[in-house]
C-alpha positions as CSV (number, residue, x, y, z in Angstrom):
1,M,29.4,-6.3,18.8
2,S,31.4,-4.7,16.5
3,S,30.1,-5.6,11.8
4,T,33.8,-7.0,11.7
5,L,33.4,-9.5,14.4
6,L,29.8,-10.0,13.3
7,R,31.4,-10.8,9.9
8,Q,34.2,-13.1,10.9
9,L,31.9,-15.3,12.6
10,T,29.4,-15.7,10.3
11,C,32.3,-16.8,8.0
12,L,33.3,-18.9,10.7
13,I,30.2,-20.5,10.9
14,V,30.6,-21.1,7.1
15,A,33.7,-22.4,7.5
16,C,32.7,-25.3,10.3
17,G,29.7,-26.3,7.6
18,I,26.6,-25.1,9.2
19,A,25.7,-23.1,5.9
20,H,23.3,-24.9,3.9
21,A,24.7,-26.6,0.5
22,A,23.0,-24.9,-2.4
23,N,22.0,-28.6,-3.5
24,E,20.0,-29.0,-0.2
25,P,16.8,-27.9,1.0
26,F,16.8,-24.6,3.6
27,E,15.8,-26.0,6.6
28,I,13.6,-24.6,9.2
29,K,13.5,-25.5,12.7
30,A,11.4,-26.1,15.8
31,G,11.3,-22.2,17.5
32,D,12.9,-20.4,14.3
33,R,11.8,-17.2,14.2
34,V,11.7,-16.1,10.5
35,V,11.4,-12.9,9.0
36,L,10.5,-11.9,5.3
37,I,11.8,-8.7,4.6
38,G,12.1,-6.3,1.3
39,D,10.3,-4.0,-1.2
40,T,7.5,-4.3,-2.8
41,W,7.1,-7.8,-4.2
42,F,7.5,-9.4,-0.3
43,E,5.3,-7.0,0.6
44,R,2.8,-8.1,-1.4
45,E,3.8,-12.1,-0.5
46,G,3.1,-10.4,3.4
47,V,-1.0,-10.3,1.8
48,A,-0.9,-13.4,-0.1
49,A,1.0,-15.5,2.2
50,A,2.0,-17.6,-0.9
51,L,5.5,-18.2,-0.2
52,E,4.7,-18.5,3.6
53,S,2.5,-21.2,2.6
54,R,5.2,-23.7,0.8
55,L,7.4,-22.7,4.1
56,Y,4.9,-24.2,6.4
57,Q,3.6,-27.2,4.3
58,R,7.5,-28.6,4.0
59,W,8.4,-28.2,7.6
60,A,5.1,-28.6,9.5
61,P,4.8,-30.0,12.2
62,R,7.9,-28.2,13.5
63,A,6.5,-25.4,15.4
64,F,8.2,-22.2,14.4
65,S,6.9,-18.0,13.7
66,V,7.2,-16.1,10.6
67,R,6.2,-12.4,10.8
68,N,6.7,-10.3,7.6
69,L,8.0,-6.5,8.1
70,S,9.0,-5.4,4.0
71,F,7.8,-2.2,3.5
72,A,6.9,-0.9,-0.6
73,A,9.6,0.6,-2.2
74,D,12.0,0.3,0.6
75,R,15.9,-0.1,0.8
76,P,18.0,-1.9,3.3
77,D,18.7,1.5,4.6
78,G,15.0,1.6,5.4
79,V,14.3,4.5,3.3
80,S,10.6,4.1,3.1
81,R,10.1,3.9,7.3
82,A,11.5,7.4,7.8
83,S,8.3,9.4,8.3
84,F,8.0,12.6,9.4
85,D,12.1,12.2,9.9
86,P,15.3,12.6,8.1
87,P,15.6,9.9,5.8
88,G,18.8,8.5,7.8
89,A,15.9,7.6,11.0
90,G,14.7,4.8,8.4
91,F,17.5,2.5,9.5
92,K,16.4,3.1,12.9
93,R,12.5,2.6,12.5
94,M,14.0,-0.4,11.2
95,Q,15.4,-1.6,13.6
96,E,13.3,-1.3,16.3
97,Q,10.5,-2.8,13.5
98,I,13.3,-6.0,13.7
99,A,13.7,-5.7,17.4
100,L,10.0,-7.2,17.7
101,V,10.6,-10.8,15.8
102,K,14.2,-11.1,16.7
103,P,14.8,-13.4,14.3
104,N,17.2,-15.9,14.0
105,V,16.4,-16.3,10.3
106,A,15.8,-14.2,7.6
107,I,14.3,-14.5,3.8
108,I,15.7,-10.7,2.6
109,G,13.9,-9.6,-0.7
110,Y,15.9,-6.0,-1.9
111,G,17.2,-4.5,-5.2
112,M,14.1,-4.0,-7.4
113,A,12.9,-0.3,-5.6
114,A,17.0,0.6,-5.8
115,A,17.8,-0.2,-9.1
116,L,14.4,1.5,-9.9
117,E,15.2,4.5,-7.8
118,E,18.8,4.7,-9.6
119,L,17.2,4.9,-13.0
120,T,14.5,7.3,-11.8
121,Y,18.4,9.6,-11.2
122,K,20.1,8.4,-14.1
123,T,17.1,9.5,-16.0
124,N,16.9,13.2,-14.3
125,D,13.1,12.4,-14.5
126,W,12.4,14.5,-11.8
127,T,8.5,14.9,-12.3
128,L,8.7,11.4,-10.9
129,N,10.6,12.1,-7.4
130,P,10.9,16.2,-7.4
131,D,12.3,15.9,-4.1
132,V,15.1,13.0,-4.9
133,A,17.8,14.7,-3.5
134,R,16.1,14.6,0.2
135,Y,17.6,11.5,-0.5
136,G,20.7,11.9,-1.0
137,N,22.5,10.9,-4.7
138,D,24.4,7.8,-4.3
139,F,22.1,5.6,-6.1
140,T,24.7,2.8,-6.9
141,A,24.5,-0.5,-6.1
142,A,27.6,-0.1,-4.5
143,R,26.1,1.7,-1.9
144,F,22.9,-0.7,-1.8
145,Q,25.7,-3.6,-0.9
146,K,26.6,-1.5,1.9
147,D,23.5,-0.9,3.3
148,L,22.3,-4.6,2.7
149,N,25.6,-5.7,5.1
150,Q,24.1,-3.0,7.3
151,L,20.8,-4.9,7.7
152,I,22.3,-8.2,8.0
153,D,24.3,-6.8,11.1
154,A,21.2,-5.2,12.5
155,I,19.1,-8.9,12.0
156,T,22.0,-9.9,13.6
157,T,22.0,-7.7,16.8
158,A,18.2,-8.1,16.9
159,N,18.6,-12.2,17.5
160,G,21.6,-11.7,20.2
161,G,24.3,-14.2,17.6
162,P,24.2,-16.0,13.9
163,V,21.1,-16.0,11.8
164,R,20.2,-17.9,9.2
165,L,19.9,-16.3,5.8
166,V,18.4,-16.8,2.5
167,F,18.7,-13.4,-0.5
168,V,16.0,-13.6,-3.0
169,A,16.8,-11.8,-6.0
170,P,14.6,-9.7,-8.2
171,I,12.6,-11.0,-10.7
172,R,13.5,-10.0,-14.4
173,P,11.5,-7.0,-15.5
174,E,8.8,-8.1,-18.1
175,D,8.5,-6.6,-21.7
176,L,4.8,-6.5,-22.0
177,R,4.7,-3.9,-24.8
178,A,2.8,-6.1,-27.1
179,Q,-0.3,-6.1,-24.2
180,R,0.1,-2.9,-22.9
181,P,1.8,-0.8,-25.9
182,L,2.0,2.6,-23.1
183,L,4.2,0.5,-20.8
184,P,7.9,1.7,-20.8
185,S,11.0,-1.0,-22.2
186,P,12.1,-2.6,-19.4
187,K,16.1,-2.6,-21.4
188,A,17.1,0.4,-19.3
189,L,16.1,-1.0,-15.6
190,T,17.2,-5.2,-16.3
191,D,20.7,-3.2,-16.9
192,I,20.5,-1.6,-13.6
193,L,19.7,-4.6,-12.2
194,T,22.1,-6.8,-13.4
195,S,24.4,-4.4,-10.8
196,Y,22.3,-5.3,-8.1
197,H,21.9,-9.1,-8.2
198,A,25.9,-9.1,-8.6
199,A,25.8,-7.5,-5.7
200,I,23.3,-9.4,-4.1
201,A,25.3,-12.6,-5.0
202,A,28.3,-11.2,-2.9
203,V,26.7,-10.5,0.3
204,A,25.3,-13.8,0.0
205,K,28.2,-15.8,-0.4
206,E,30.2,-13.4,1.8
207,R,27.4,-13.8,4.6
208,G,27.0,-17.8,3.9
209,G,23.8,-17.2,3.1
210,R,21.3,-19.0,0.6
211,F,20.8,-16.7,-2.9
212,V,18.4,-17.8,-4.8
213,D,18.8,-16.6,-8.4
214,T,15.5,-15.3,-9.7
215,P,15.4,-14.5,-12.9
216,A,17.8,-17.7,-13.9
217,L,14.6,-19.8,-12.3
218,T,11.6,-17.9,-14.5
219,P,11.6,-18.9,-18.2
220,A,11.8,-15.4,-20.6
221,A,8.1,-16.5,-21.7
222,E,6.4,-16.8,-18.3
223,T,4.7,-13.9,-17.6
224,L,4.6,-13.4,-13.8
225,T,3.4,-9.4,-13.9
226,F,0.8,-7.0,-14.8
227,N,3.2,-4.1,-15.4
228,S,6.1,-5.6,-15.7
229,I,7.7,-5.2,-12.1
230,H,4.6,-7.0,-10.0
231,P,3.1,-9.4,-9.5
232,T,-0.3,-10.5,-11.0
233,P,-2.3,-13.3,-8.1
234,A,-1.3,-16.0,-10.6
235,G,2.3,-14.9,-10.9
236,L,2.5,-14.7,-7.5
237,E,1.9,-18.2,-7.3
238,R,4.3,-19.4,-9.5
239,W,7.3,-16.7,-8.3
240,A,6.6,-18.6,-4.6
241,D,6.7,-22.0,-6.8
242,L,10.3,-21.6,-7.6
243,V,11.9,-19.9,-4.7
244,A,10.0,-22.8,-2.6
245,G,11.5,-24.8,-5.1
246,D,14.6,-23.5,-4.5
247,L,14.9,-23.5,-1.5
248,G,14.0,-27.6,-1.3
249,W,9.9,-26.9,0.1
250,A,8.7,-27.8,-3.1
251,S,7.8,-31.1,-2.5
252,G,7.5,-34.3,0.5
253,G,7.4,-33.0,4.4
254,E,7.0,-34.8,7.5
255,R,2.5,-34.5,6.6
256,K,0.3,-34.9,3.9
257,W,-1.8,-31.8,3.4
258,T,-5.5,-32.1,1.9
259,A,-6.8,-29.2,-0.7
260,A,-9.3,-28.4,2.1
261,Q,-6.2,-28.1,4.7
262,A,-4.2,-26.3,2.4
263,T,-6.7,-23.6,1.6
264,A,-6.8,-23.5,5.8
265,L,-3.6,-22.5,6.1
266,R,-3.9,-19.7,3.4
267,T,-6.2,-18.1,5.1
268,I,-5.3,-18.2,8.8
269,L,-1.1,-17.1,7.9
270,A,-3.2,-14.1,5.4
271,R,-4.6,-13.2,8.7
272,K,-1.8,-13.3,10.9
273,N,0.0,-11.5,8.5
274,D,-2.7,-8.7,8.8
275,L,-2.7,-8.9,12.4
276,F,1.1,-8.1,12.7
277,F,0.6,-5.3,9.5
278,H,-1.7,-3.4,12.4
279,R,0.8,-4.1,15.5
280,W,4.3,-3.0,13.7
281,R,2.8,0.0,11.2
282,P,-0.1,0.8,13.1
283,A,-2.8,2.9,11.5
284,N,-3.2,6.8,13.1
285,H,0.5,6.8,14.0
286,T,0.7,10.1,14.5
287,Y,-2.0,10.4,17.0
288,I,-0.8,7.2,18.9
289,F,3.0,7.6,18.9
290,G,3.7,10.7,17.3
291,F,3.5,15.0,17.6
292,R,0.1,14.8,17.8
293,K,-0.5,11.9,20.7
294,H,-1.8,13.7,23.4
295,E,-5.0,13.3,20.8
296,Q,-5.1,9.7,20.7
297,G,-2.4,8.6,22.5
298,K,-4.7,6.2,24.8
299,N,-5.2,3.9,21.9
300,A,-1.7,3.0,22.2
301,A,-2.9,0.6,24.7
302,E,-4.2,-1.6,21.7
303,M,-0.5,-2.8,20.1
304,S,0.0,-5.1,23.2
305,Q,-4.0,-6.6,22.0
306,F,-2.4,-7.8,19.0
307,D,0.6,-9.6,20.9
308,A,-2.0,-12.0,22.6
309,L,-4.2,-12.4,19.2
310,L,-0.8,-12.9,17.2
311,A,-0.3,-15.6,19.9
312,T,-3.6,-17.7,19.5
313,A,-2.9,-17.4,15.4
314,D,0.6,-18.7,16.0
315,A,-1.3,-21.5,18.1
316,A,-4.1,-22.6,15.8
317,I,-1.1,-22.4,13.5
318,A,0.8,-24.8,14.8
319,T,-2.2,-27.4,15.4
320,L,-3.3,-26.9,11.5
321,A,0.6,-28.0,10.4
322,A,0.1,-30.9,13.2
323,G,-2.6,-32.4,11.7
324,G,-5.2,-30.8,13.8
325,E,-8.3,-28.4,12.8
326,A,-7.4,-25.6,13.9
327,P,-9.8,-22.9,15.7
328,P,-11.4,-20.1,14.2
329,L,-9.8,-16.7,15.8
330,P,-12.1,-14.5,17.2
331,V,-12.6,-10.9,14.6
332,K,-15.0,-8.4,15.8
333,T,-17.4,-7.8,13.0
334,A,-17.9,-3.6,11.8
335,E,-21.4,-2.1,12.1
336,A,-24.1,-3.5,9.7
337,P,-26.1,-0.7,7.9
338,V,-29.2,0.2,10.0
339,D,-32.7,1.1,8.5
340,T,-33.7,3.9,10.1
341,A,-35.1,7.1,8.4
342,A,-32.9,10.0,7.9
343,P,-34.1,12.7,9.6
344,D,-35.0,16.6,7.8
345,P,-31.6,18.4,7.8
346,G,-33.1,21.6,7.9
347,F,-31.8,23.1,5.6
348,K,-31.6,27.0,5.3
349,L,-31.0,28.0,1.6
350,G,-31.0,30.7,-0.3
351,D,-33.5,31.9,-2.7
352,N,-34.5,29.8,-5.4
353,I,-32.6,26.8,-4.4
354,S,-33.8,23.5,-3.0
355,A,-32.6,20.5,-1.8
356,Q,-33.9,16.9,-1.1
357,L,-33.2,13.8,0.3
358,W,-31.6,11.7,-2.7
359,A,-30.4,8.6,-0.3
360,A,-30.1,7.6,3.3
361,N,-29.8,4.2,5.0
362,P,-30.0,1.7,4.7
363,L,-28.6,2.5,0.9
364,I,-25.8,4.3,1.9
365,S,-23.8,4.1,5.4
366,K,-20.9,6.1,7.1
367,P,-20.3,7.4,3.8
368,L,-16.6,9.3,2.8
369,H,-16.2,10.3,-0.4
370,L,-18.4,9.7,-3.0
371,N,-18.0,9.4,-6.9
372,W,-21.0,9.3,-10.0
373,D,-20.4,7.6,-13.4
374,A,-22.1,8.1,-16.5
375,R,-25.0,6.6,-15.8
376,G,-26.0,7.8,-12.9
377,R,-25.0,5.8,-10.5
378,L,-23.6,6.9,-7.1
379,W,-20.7,5.1,-5.8
380,V,-20.0,5.2,-2.4
381,A,-17.2,4.8,-0.1
382,S,-18.4,3.6,3.2
383,T,-16.3,2.9,6.8
384,P,-17.9,1.9,9.4
385,I,-14.5,1.3,11.1
386,Y,-12.9,4.6,10.1
387,P,-10.5,6.1,12.0
388,Q,-8.6,2.5,12.6
389,I,-9.4,-1.1,12.8
390,E,-10.0,-2.1,16.8
391,P,-7.7,-5.2,17.6
392,G,-9.3,-8.6,16.3
393,A,-11.4,-6.5,14.2
394,I,-11.6,-7.7,9.8
395,A,-11.7,-5.4,7.2
396,S,-15.3,-5.1,6.2
397,D,-15.5,-1.9,5.2
398,R,-18.1,-1.2,1.6
399,I,-18.6,0.9,-1.4
400,F,-21.6,0.5,-2.6
401,V,-23.7,1.6,-5.6
402,V,-26.5,3.6,-5.7
403,E,-29.4,4.0,-8.3
404,D,-32.4,5.7,-8.9
405,T,-34.2,3.2,-11.1
406,D,-37.4,4.7,-11.8
407,H,-35.9,8.3,-12.3
408,D,-38.2,9.4,-9.8
409,G,-35.6,11.6,-8.1
410,K,-34.6,9.3,-5.4
411,A,-32.7,6.6,-4.7
412,D,-34.0,3.5,-4.6
413,K,-31.0,0.1,-5.9
414,S,-28.2,-0.3,-3.8
415,V,-25.4,-3.0,-4.3
416,V,-22.3,-3.9,-2.5
417,F,-19.8,-3.9,-5.0
418,S,-17.6,-4.7,-2.8
419,D,-16.7,-5.5,0.9
420,E,-13.7,-7.0,3.0
421,L,-11.7,-3.4,2.6
422,L,-9.9,-1.5,5.2
423,I,-11.0,2.1,5.3
424,P,-11.7,3.4,2.1
425,S,-11.1,6.9,1.8
426,T,-11.9,7.3,-2.3
427,V,-13.4,5.4,-5.0
428,A,-13.6,6.6,-9.0
429,P,-15.6,4.1,-11.1
430,V,-13.7,3.1,-14.6
431,E,-16.6,3.2,-17.4
432,R,-15.9,0.1,-19.3
433,L,-17.8,-0.2,-23.2
434,D,-19.0,-3.9,-22.0
435,G,-20.9,-2.5,-18.9
436,K,-19.3,-3.8,-16.8
437,L,-18.5,-3.0,-13.6
438,E,-14.8,-1.5,-12.6
439,A,-13.5,1.6,-9.9
440,Y,-10.6,2.5,-8.8
441,V,-10.2,2.5,-4.5
442,G,-8.2,4.4,-2.4
443,A,-7.7,2.3,0.9
444,S,-5.1,2.2,3.7
445,T,-1.6,1.9,1.6
446,D,-3.2,0.9,-1.6
447,L,-5.1,2.4,-4.3
448,L,-6.8,-0.5,-5.9
449,L,-8.2,-1.9,-9.1
450,L,-11.6,-3.3,-8.2
451,A,-13.5,-5.6,-11.0
452,D,-16.3,-7.2,-12.0
453,T,-16.1,-9.7,-14.4
454,N,-18.8,-12.2,-14.4
455,G,-21.2,-9.3,-15.1
456,D,-22.7,-10.0,-11.6
457,G,-22.4,-6.0,-10.4
458,K,-20.1,-7.2,-8.0
459,A,-16.3,-6.7,-7.9
460,D,-14.8,-10.4,-8.0
461,T,-11.3,-9.1,-8.4
462,R,-9.1,-7.2,-6.9
463,R,-5.2,-5.7,-7.7
464,A,-3.1,-3.0,-5.5
465,V,-2.4,-1.4,-8.5
466,L,0.3,1.3,-6.1
467,S,1.3,0.2,-3.0
468,G,3.1,2.7,-0.3
469,F,0.7,4.8,1.2
470,G,1.6,6.3,4.2
471,T,-0.3,5.2,7.4
472,E,0.3,8.1,10.1
473,D,-2.9,9.4,9.7
474,T,-6.1,7.7,8.2
475,H,-8.1,11.0,7.1
476,H,-4.9,12.1,5.4
477,T,-4.4,9.3,3.2
478,V,-5.1,9.1,-0.7
479,H,-7.9,10.4,-1.4
480,T,-10.1,12.8,-4.1
481,L,-10.0,10.2,-7.1
482,Y,-10.8,12.3,-10.0
483,W,-10.8,11.8,-13.5
484,G,-8.6,14.3,-15.3
485,H,-9.5,15.6,-18.8
486,D,-6.6,14.3,-19.8
487,G,-7.5,10.6,-19.2
488,R,-5.7,10.3,-16.4
489,L,-6.5,9.5,-12.7
490,Y,-5.4,12.0,-10.4
491,F,-5.8,12.0,-6.7
492,N,-4.3,13.9,-3.3
493,Q,-2.8,13.3,-0.3
494,S,-2.4,15.2,2.5
495,I,0.5,16.7,4.8
496,Y,0.9,14.0,7.1
497,I,1.2,11.0,4.8
498,H,4.7,9.8,3.6
499,T,4.8,7.9,0.2
500,H,6.8,5.7,-1.8
501,L,5.6,4.0,-5.3
502,E,7.5,1.7,-7.0
503,T,6.3,2.5,-11.1
504,P,8.1,0.6,-14.0
505,W,9.3,4.2,-14.8
506,G,10.7,4.4,-11.3
507,V,10.6,5.1,-7.5
508,V,7.7,8.2,-6.5
509,R,8.3,9.7,-3.5
510,L,6.5,12.6,-1.6
511,N,6.4,13.5,1.9
512,S,3.8,15.6,3.5
513,G,0.7,17.4,1.2
514,G,0.2,16.9,-2.6
515,A,-1.3,15.9,-6.0
516,F,-0.6,12.8,-7.8
517,A,-1.5,12.2,-11.5
518,Y,-1.7,8.4,-12.8
519,D,-1.5,7.6,-16.3
520,T,-3.1,4.0,-15.9
521,Q,-2.6,2.5,-19.8
522,S,1.4,3.5,-19.3
523,E,1.3,3.1,-15.0
524,R,3.6,6.0,-15.0
525,V,3.0,8.5,-11.7
526,E,4.1,12.0,-11.8
527,V,3.2,14.4,-8.9
528,L,1.5,17.0,-9.5
529,I,2.2,19.7,-7.1
530,K,3.3,19.6,-3.5
531,G,2.1,21.3,-0.5
532,L,-1.6,22.4,0.9
533,C,-2.5,20.5,4.3
534,N,-6.0,18.8,3.4
535,T,-6.5,18.8,-0.4
536,W,-10.2,17.5,-0.2
537,G,-11.5,18.9,-3.4
538,H,-9.8,18.7,-6.8
539,V,-12.1,19.6,-10.3
540,M,-10.2,21.4,-13.7
541,N,-11.9,24.1,-15.7
542,D,-12.6,23.2,-19.1
543,E,-9.6,24.5,-20.3
544,G,-7.8,21.5,-18.0
545,Q,-6.9,24.2,-15.1
546,S,-6.5,22.3,-11.3
547,F,-8.2,23.8,-8.6
548,F,-8.0,22.2,-5.1
549,S,-9.7,22.9,-2.2
550,D,-8.2,23.0,1.5
551,G,-9.6,21.5,4.7
552,C,-7.0,23.4,6.9
553,G,-4.7,26.2,6.4
554,S,-7.2,28.8,5.6
555,T,-5.6,29.1,1.7
556,G,-9.3,28.9,0.2
557,I,-8.9,28.0,-3.4
558,T,-5.6,27.1,-4.6
559,W,-4.3,27.0,-8.5
560,G,-3.1,24.0,-8.9
561,F,-0.4,24.5,-11.8
562,P,2.3,21.3,-12.7
563,G,4.9,21.5,-10.2
564,G,3.6,24.1,-8.0
565,V,4.4,24.0,-4.6
566,F,2.3,25.2,-1.6
567,V,2.2,26.1,2.2
568,H,3.6,23.5,4.5
569,S,5.2,21.5,1.5
570,E,8.4,19.3,3.3
571,G,11.9,20.9,2.4
572,A,10.0,23.8,0.4
573,K,12.4,26.6,-0.9
574,Y,9.7,28.9,-2.1
575,I,5.5,29.2,-1.9
576,S,3.6,30.5,-3.8
577,P,0.0,31.7,-2.8
578,S,-3.7,30.6,-3.0
579,I,-6.2,32.4,-5.5
580,S,-8.4,34.0,-2.9
581,K,-7.2,36.3,-0.6
582,G,-8.4,36.4,2.6
583,G,-9.1,34.1,5.6
584,Y,-11.3,30.8,4.9
585,P,-12.5,28.1,7.5
586,K,-12.0,24.0,6.7
587,F,-13.4,23.3,2.9
588,C,-14.0,19.5,1.8
589,G,-15.1,18.8,-1.6
590,L,-14.9,21.7,-5.2
591,E,-17.1,21.9,-7.9
592,L,-17.3,24.8,-10.9
593,I,-20.7,25.1,-11.2
594,K,-21.7,24.5,-15.2
595,S,-25.5,23.6,-15.3
596,P,-28.6,24.8,-15.5
597,L,-29.8,23.4,-12.6
598,F,-27.8,26.3,-10.6
599,P,-28.8,30.0,-11.2
600,A,-27.0,32.1,-14.3
601,A,-25.1,34.3,-11.6
602,W,-23.6,30.7,-10.3
603,Q,-22.1,29.9,-13.7
604,G,-18.9,29.4,-13.7
605,S,-18.5,29.9,-9.7
606,A,-16.9,27.4,-7.0
607,I,-18.9,25.9,-4.9
608,T,-17.3,24.0,-2.0
609,C,-18.6,22.8,1.5
610,D,-17.4,24.3,5.3
611,F,-17.7,21.5,6.7
612,R,-16.5,22.9,10.4
613,A,-19.7,25.5,9.8
614,H,-22.1,22.8,8.2
615,R,-22.7,25.1,5.7
């Protein structure tokens, strides 16, 4: 069916009075298959299930399904989904994902990322997105409107017939400079968003959809975000109230919900969304379905297991919506730390060098990355789940804080600062003046800020400060968090990862390896270098010069000057060499020695680990 015919059919449906009037509730019917699809805000809605819970409470006990296919920093052309392929392949992959759902109802939340990309392009801020030309330079509302119509055609095709549509406009960017002075003025973005707002409204009218004018619903004085564009937990709840109210989902319904039932619903919806995320966007995609599937392709059989689990989750939701007691979903828990003595590693040591065991099970378990804080505590990212989650398992990885309280040279105290994490690949503690603990943690697609607000030594809040890191390979995703001399937080990604970030300053995209610099005060993210294969080591010298070690590619150590492009960088025209000649094995970690605990001849030298040779 041609796109023209599809549009004519949609207009005919509207003319026949099937489209909902703006003052009527947008109805969800028994048997509906609802898809939520959009950019970062809608992706985060999938984690919280805030709007979705209101949808279910309004239309229970009708049996229907909801699936969230949103993707950080995405546009209606699916650009964030392209992975290793040219950007145009992103839309084909989006079509494949929509085919998993076959929706007859679509709630669409695009516009913010597209406007931010136009902002990036107009300001010529190549430090944010140095390869922006790879995605084309037609960053306009007219292009967005065309792509949005193309998306609706694809959804209609997947359903095999007309689709009922809701279009949710992006929120109004907030001016938070009174609380966070280094954030940008939102005026430039607001001006650009005006044309995208009009484009969405025009498509909604043309296609007979419901248009939710979010900025018009939100009082100007109301704060929804922590960085002017992304929601706080309370902001997400308020946004869900506004959208649900506009759609007629805020009150009424065919049954009453107790507070306990509403809480149980929210929990099971979040669990269902988590299962579906692992179904349509699985970790280690490169090894399961990609060009390295000869190594791990057998795990593709696990995807169908998620379908069965999703069916169980849907049945539990239906039982709860009908007023019954939803059965608990079966889960697999990660292994617990084992209380066994660590064996003598049997190190072969150089002259005048000694090594002692400082911490072992059960103080730590399955460590993947570690960092020290200024008080001598060791922060350890622990992940028994690695390299990917099993169907039915729950995210249960941890961050340990380990300490030598009696100063005898051996750790004697360990606290689980945070659990329920998904493959935490890196951790960096924050030094707060009030002594309370905070840490940035890279976990799957997110860079999280975990905070202990009540002083009990355990994190009680969690915020995704950045989201949009790829799932192609879990040993390549965001890693090596490092506080720079300039106060910025640096982190790296390896060659198979494709990152798409929304920031208040614009969109940041990086395909293949590289290193980022993140200013946590201004929320500005820059690409420091591009390239390298597995940049598992980063250190600065006294002058603030960055050096990187590589876990692949035989390049040894590289001087990472700003704007540098190195081996295997995607689309590179010129490649800079490393600074250590010769062939090298696989390195991880890097340090420049400046300590009286090491011999005089070592001072100023680089030290790293050859993990393949255990040395």
